[in-house]
C-alpha positions in Angstrom: -139.8 70.8 -10.5 -139.3 69.1 -13.8 -140.0 72.3 -15.8 -138.5 74.8 -13.4 -139.8 76.8 -10.5 -142.3 78.7 -12.6 -144.2 75.7 -13.9 -146.5 73.4 -11.8 -147.6 70.0 -13.0 -151.1 69.4 -11.8 -153.1 66.2 -12.5 -156.8 65.8 -12.7 -159.0 62.8 -12.3 -162.7 61.9 -11.7 -163.7 61.7 -8.0 -165.0 58.2 -8.9 -161.6 57.1 -10.2 -159.3 58.7 -7.6 -156.4 56.2 -7.2 -153.8 58.8 -8.2 -155.1 61.4 -5.8 -155.3 58.9 -2.9 -151.8 57.5 -3.8 -150.4 61.0 -4.0 -151.9 62.0 -0.6 -150.8 58.7 1.1 -147.3 58.8 -0.5 -147.7 55.2 -1.6 -149.1 53.4 -4.6 -152.8 52.5 -4.1 -155.1 50.9 -6.6 -158.8 51.6 -7.0 -160.9 50.8 -3.9 -162.1 47.1 -4.0 -165.7 48.2 -4.2 -165.1 50.8 -7.0 -167.4 50.0 -9.9 -165.2 52.2 -12.3 -168.4 53.9 -13.5 -167.3 57.3 -14.8 -168.2 59.2 -17.9 -164.4 59.7 -18.2 -164.0 56.1 -19.2 -160.5 56.7 -20.6 -159.3 57.2 -17.0 -160.3 53.9 -15.6 -156.8 52.5 -15.5 -154.7 52.7 -12.3 -151.2 53.9 -11.7 -148.6 51.1 -11.8 -145.0 50.5 -10.8 -143.8 52.4 -13.9 -146.0 55.4 -13.6 -146.2 55.8 -9.9 -142.6 57.1 -9.4 -143.2 59.7 -12.1 -146.3 61.0 -10.3 -144.7 60.7 -6.9 -141.6 62.6 -7.9 -142.7 65.1 -10.5 -146.3 66.1 -9.9 -147.1 69.1 -7.7 -150.8 68.5 -7.0 -153.8 66.4 -8.0 -157.4 67.5 -8.0 -160.6 65.4 -8.4 -163.9 66.5 -9.9 -167.5 65.3 -10.0 -169.2 63.6 -12.9 -171.4 66.6 -13.3 -168.4 69.0 -13.5 -166.8 66.7 -16.1 -169.9 66.8 -18.3 -170.5 70.5 -17.8 -166.9 71.3 -18.9 -166.9 68.9 -21.8 -170.0 70.6 -23.0 -168.3 74.0 -22.5 -165.5 73.1 -24.8 -167.8 71.7 -27.4 -169.9 74.8 -27.4 -167.4 77.6 -26.8 -164.3 76.2 -28.6 -166.1 74.1 -31.1 -163.7 71.3 -30.4 -164.9 67.7 -29.9 -163.2 66.4 -26.8 -163.9 63.3 -24.9 -165.1 63.5 -21.3 -161.7 62.3 -20.1 -160.3 65.6 -21.4 -163.2 67.4 -19.7 -161.7 66.4 -16.4 -158.7 68.7 -16.8 -160.9 71.5 -18.0 -163.2 71.0 -15.0 -160.3 71.3 -12.6 -158.9 74.4 -14.3 -162.4 76.0 -14.1 -163.1 74.9 -10.6 -163.3 76.9 -7.4 -160.9 74.7 -5.5 -158.2 75.2 -8.2 -158.8 79.0 -8.3 -158.6 79.3 -4.5 -155.2 77.4 -4.4 -153.6 78.8 -7.6 -154.6 82.5 -7.6 -153.6 85.2 -10.1 -152.6 87.3 -7.1 -150.0 84.7 -6.3 -148.4 85.0 -9.7 -150.4 82.3 -11.6 -150.6 83.8 -15.1 -151.2 80.9 -17.5 -152.8 77.5 -17.2 -152.5 74.9 -19.9 -154.8 71.9 -20.2 -154.1 69.0 -22.5 -157.1 68.1 -24.5 -157.8 64.8 -26.3 -160.8 63.5 -28.3 -162.0 60.9 -30.6 -162.9 58.3 -28.0 -166.4 59.7 -27.4 -169.9 58.6 -28.3 -171.3 62.1 -28.8 -174.9 61.0 -28.7 -174.5 59.0 -25.5 -172.5 61.8 -23.8 -175.0 64.4 -24.9 -177.8 62.2 -23.4 -176.0 62.1 -20.1 -175.6 65.9 -20.2 -179.3 66.2 -20.9 -180.2 63.8 -18.1 -178.6 66.1 -15.5 -180.0 69.3 -17.0 -177.1 70.6 -19.0 
């Protein structure tokens, strides 16, 4: 891989905005499904892969996971509360993957996975609106 045999590059995206995952699995560039309303709390991830970004994903990424809106909100809240860092829900997507059962089943400590890094970003968040969405689903 790009960073050697010891490092995996794993992407994360909302299940509702899964063009990268579907493209990766199909081994060809796909856009959003025509009926996709692009309605995700992770609004920073509404864009699609294009002819410049697809080859990078295709050639250098090891895996892609998708997560639900509830998992995004739950893990965004986790970072807010436990790390005291204001991230936007788009960053909560990576945290949700890293904390998720599917990730832990595939990348197990017993198999030599020792460290996981997640890139966090923030600033593009309406805290009150996001907190209301969290409250609506009982978080």
